[in-house]
C-alpha positions in Angstrom: 0.0 0.0 0.0 1.4 3.4 -0.9 1.7 5.7 2.1 0.0 8.9 0.9 -1.5 11.6 3.1 -5.2 11.4 3.8 -7.0 13.9 1.7 -10.6 14.5 0.6 -11.5 12.8 -2.7 -11.3 15.1 -5.7 -14.8 16.2 -6.9 -15.9 14.2 -9.9 -16.3 17.4 -12.0 -12.7 18.3 -11.3 -11.3 14.8 -11.2 -8.2 14.2 -13.4 -9.3 10.5 -13.9 -12.8 11.6 -15.0 -11.4 14.2 -17.4 -8.8 11.7 -18.8 -11.5 9.1 -19.6 -13.7 11.8 -21.1 -11.0 12.6 -23.6 -11.0 9.0 -24.9 -13.3 7.4 -27.5 -16.2 5.6 -25.9 -14.8 2.3 -27.2 -11.5 3.0 -25.3 -13.0 4.2 -22.1 -13.9 0.7 -20.8 -10.4 -0.7 -21.6 -8.6 2.2 -19.9 -10.9 2.1 -16.9 -10.1 -1.6 -16.5 -6.3 -0.9 -16.8 -6.5 1.9 -14.2 -8.5 -0.2 -11.8 -6.0 -3.0 -12.0 -3.1 -0.5 -11.6 -4.9 0.9 -8.5 -5.3 -2.5 -7.0 -1.7 -3.2 -7.5 -0.8 0.1 -5.9 -2.8 -0.8 -2.8 -6.0 1.1 -3.5 -8.2 -2.0 -3.8 -10.5 -0.7 -1.1 -11.2 2.6 -2.8 -13.5 3.7 -5.6 -11.5 4.5 -8.7 -12.7 8.1 -8.7 -11.8 8.6 -5.1 -8.1 7.8 -5.5 -5.8 10.8 -5.1 -4.0 10.1 -8.4 -2.2 13.5 -8.3 -0.3 12.4 -5.2 1.4 9.5 -7.0 5.2 9.7 -7.2 7.6 8.3 -9.8 8.7 5.6 -7.5 5.0 4.4 -7.3 4.9 3.9 -11.0 8.3 2.2 -11.0 6.9 -0.3 -8.4 3.9 -0.8 -10.7 6.1 -1.6 -13.6 8.2 -4.0 -11.5 5.0 -5.8 -10.4 3.9 -6.2 -14.0 7.3 -7.6 -15.0 7.2 -10.1 -12.1 3.7 -11.3 -13.3 5.1 -11.8 -16.8 3.3 -9.0 -18.5 4.5 -8.1 -22.1 6.3 -4.8 -22.7 3.3 -3.4 -24.7 0.9 -4.2 -21.9 3.2 -2.5 -19.4 3.4 0.6 -21.6 -0.4 0.7 -21.7 -0.5 0.8 -17.9 2.2 3.5 -17.7 0.5 5.6 -20.4 -2.9 5.4 -18.6 -1.4 6.7 -15.4 0.5 9.3 -17.4 -2.7 10.4 -19.0 -4.4 11.0 -15.6 -1.3 12.9 -14.4 -1.5 15.1 -17.6 -5.0 16.1 -16.5 -3.8 16.7 -13.0 -1.2 19.1 -14.3 -3.8 20.9 -16.5 -5.9 21.3 -13.3 -2.9 22.7 -11.4 -3.0 19.8 -9.0 0.7 19.0 -9.7 3.6 21.1 -10.8 5.3 20.8 -14.2 8.4 19.4 -12.5 6.2 16.6 -10.9 4.7 15.9 -14.3 8.0 15.6 -16.1 9.3 13.2 -13.4 6.2 11.1 -13.9 6.7 11.1 -17.6 10.3 9.9 -17.2 9.1 6.5 -16.0 9.0 4.0 -18.8 7.3 0.6 -19.1 9.1 -2.7 -19.5 11.8 -2.5 -22.1 11.8 -4.9 -25.1 9.4 -6.5 -27.6 7.6 -9.8 -28.1 7.1 -11.8 -31.3 3.7 -11.3 -32.8 1.1 -13.8 -31.7 -1.1 -12.8 -34.7 -2.2 -15.2 -37.4 -2.1 -14.6 -41.2 -5.6 -15.5 -42.4 -5.2 -16.8 -45.9 -7.7 -16.1 -48.7 -9.0 -19.7 -48.5 -9.7 -19.3 -44.8 -11.6 -16.1 -45.4 -13.6 -18.0 -48.0 -14.3 -20.7 -45.4 -15.5 -18.1 -42.9 -17.8 -16.6 -45.5 -19.2 -20.1 -46.2 -20.0 -20.8 -42.5 -21.7 -17.4 -42.3 -23.7 -18.1 -45.5 -24.8 -21.4 -44.0 -26.1 -19.7 -40.9 -29.9 -19.0 -41.5 -30.0 -16.5 -38.6 -29.5 -12.8 -39.0 -26.1 -13.3 -37.4 -25.0 -15.0 -40.6 -25.4 -11.9 -42.8 -24.2 -9.5 -40.1 -21.0 -11.5 -39.3 -20.2 -11.9 -43.0 -20.4 -8.1 -43.4 -18.3 -7.5 -40.3 -15.6 -10.0 -41.4 -15.6 -8.5 -45.0 -15.1 -4.9 -43.7 -12.4 -5.9 -41.2 -10.4 -8.0 -43.6 -11.2 -6.0 -46.7 -10.3 -2.6 -45.4 -7.9 -3.4 -42.5 -9.7 -1.3 -40.0 -9.6 -1.9 -36.3 -12.5 -3.4 -34.5 -13.1 -0.2 -32.6 -13.4 1.7 -35.9 -15.9 -0.8 -37.2 -18.0 -0.6 -34.1 -18.2 3.2 -34.4 -19.1 3.2 -38.1 -22.2 5.0 -39.2 -24.1 4.5 -42.4 -23.4 8.1 -43.4 -19.7 7.3 -43.4 -19.9 4.7 -46.2 -19.7 5.7 -49.8 -20.7 2.6 -51.8 -20.0 4.3 -55.2 -16.4 5.1 -54.2 -16.0 2.0 -52.0 -14.8 4.2 -49.2 -15.4 4.4 -45.5 -14.7 7.5 -43.4 -13.6 6.4 -40.0 -12.5 8.1 -36.8 -9.3 6.4 -35.9 -6.9 6.5 -32.9 -6.1 10.0 -31.8 -9.5 11.2 -33.0 -8.2 11.3 -36.6 -10.6 11.1 -39.5 -9.3 8.8 -42.2 -10.6 7.3 -45.5 -10.3 3.6 -45.9 -11.2 1.6 -48.9 -12.9 -1.8 -49.2 -13.2 -4.3 -52.1 -16.5 -4.7 -53.9 -17.2 -8.1 -52.4 -16.9 -6.8 -48.9 -19.3 -3.9 -49.6 -21.7 -6.4 -51.3 -21.8 -8.3 -48.0 -22.5 -5.1 -46.1 -25.3 -4.2 -48.5 -26.9 -7.7 -48.0 -26.9 -7.2 -44.3 -28.3 -3.7 -44.5 -31.0 -4.7 -46.9 -32.1 -7.5 -44.6 -32.1 -5.2 -41.6 -34.3 -2.7 -43.4 -36.7 -5.6 -44.3 -37.2 -6.3 -40.6 -38.4 -2.8 -39.8 -42.0 -2.2 -39.0 -44.0 0.2 -41.0 -43.0 3.8 -40.1 -39.7 2.8 -38.4 -36.6 4.6 -39.4 -33.4 2.6 -40.2 -30.6 2.7 -37.6 -27.8 5.3 -38.3 -25.0 2.8 -37.4 -23.9 -0.3 -39.4 -23.9 -3.2 -37.1 -26.5 -4.1 -34.5 -26.4 -6.3 -31.4 -28.5 -9.5 -32.0 -29.9 -11.2 -29.0 -30.8 -14.9 -28.6 -33.8 -15.7 -30.6 -32.3 -13.8 -33.5 -33.8 -10.5 -32.3 -32.1 -7.6 -33.9 -31.9 -4.8 -31.3 -31.7 -1.1 -32.1 -28.4 -1.0 -30.3 -24.9 -0.6 -31.7 -22.6 -3.6 -31.5 -19.8 -3.6 -29.0 -16.1 -4.4 -29.3 -16.6 -7.4 -27.0 -19.2 -8.7 -29.5 -16.6 -8.4 -32.4 -14.2 -10.4 -30.3 -16.9 -13.1 -29.7 -17.8 -13.2 -33.4 -14.1 -13.7 -34.5 -13.7 -16.5 -31.9 -17.0 -18.2 -32.7 -16.6 -18.1 -36.5 -12.9 -19.2 -36.1 -14.0 -22.2 -34.0 -16.4 -23.2 -36.8 -13.5 -23.5 -39.3 -11.1 -25.0 -36.7 -8.9 -21.9 -36.2 -8.4 -19.6 -33.3 -9.0 -16.1 -34.6 -8.6 -12.7 -32.8 -10.3 -9.6 -34.3 -6.9 -7.9 -34.9 -5.9 -10.9 -37.1 -8.0 -9.4 -39.9 -6.0 -6.2 -39.8 -2.7 -8.1 -39.6 -3.7 -10.2 -42.6 -4.8 -7.2 -44.6 -1.5 -5.5 -44.1 0.5 -8.7 -44.7 -1.4 -9.3 -48.0 -0.8 -5.7 -49.2 3.0 -6.1 -48.4 3.0 -9.5 -50.3 1.1 -8.2 -53.4 2.4 -4.6 -53.5 5.0 -3.2 -51.2 5.6 -1.9 -47.7 5.0 1.8 -48.5 1.6 1.2 -50.0 0.7 -1.0 -46.9 1.8 1.9 -44.7 -0.5 4.3 -46.5 -3.5 1.9 -46.4 -2.8 1.1 -42.7 -2.4 4.9 -41.9 0.8 4.3 -39.9 3.0 7.3 -39.3 6.0 5.1 -38.9 6.8 2.5 -41.6 8.4 0.2 -38.9 5.0 -0.2 -37.3 3.7 -1.5 -40.7 6.6 -3.9 -41.0 5.8 -5.3 -37.5 2.4 -6.4 -38.9 4.0 -8.7 -41.5 3.0 -12.1 -40.2 4.0 -14.3 -43.1 4.8 -17.7 -41.7 8.1 -19.4 -41.2 7.9 -21.5 -44.3 7.8 -18.4 -46.5 10.8 -17.0 -44.7 12.7 -20.3 -45.1 11.8 -20.3 -48.8 13.2 -16.8 -49.1 16.5 -17.8 -47.5 16.6 -21.0 -49.6 16.7 -18.9 -52.8 20.2 -17.7 -51.8 21.9 -20.7 -53.6 25.6 -20.8 -54.3 
């Protein structure tokens, strides 16, 4: 437990945690709240509400202890950095609110997560596997079959993140131009493109959804709906967790473990294979080309074949 002086909780309207979460996209707020809750528990605040913790009183040595605990528990470097960045985000808000000095903020910013990288655990989803996924969706007579085929088509065909697909509205899709205007990480508006077959799957889903509306009802503004048991299409937007569930469920049906981000990895890998790294960077909207290169998940057999070509 960190020994901090007893203070009154910061009011929610002027709470650095509340302000930090408010700056995030809705799809990211739940994730970062979970990260900060786990960080708080590890720092000894497990008996306090998250909003009542005096975050502004944390010191660099507290975050160093947090990183050490994550390392001891075997957390990957990227995950450790996520925790550090979450705490740093709250401290940034504390500085803006004049709860801490700039010197304090700079010292907090100097703390880094676990150094190093890990090999990608992602999977390269081959074209034949995507075809199999489309086949199992087509064989599903429920509304989920059409919806899931459209989701998979958009994720794999455009390379967008699951959070971007969740937040997509109908007004952001231009079927004539085969383009989708998304709000990406950092609140950036980007244009992504999808192949005709993926947009055809999307149109099939939307046409079916409209056919289920009662007379006088207006179509939903978003693309993908939650569907409850009994094949009831709700008027609610799908969640990121549901995208995760769809990827795992459909993957199980074809005998492969699939994570939602595998669709983006596979999109980038295929563009690298069939075009080049610079085009893949532009389509992935990465500011650093090394980030794009890290998405290349071609398997070991391909790498061995590349080396085998260096004959004497």
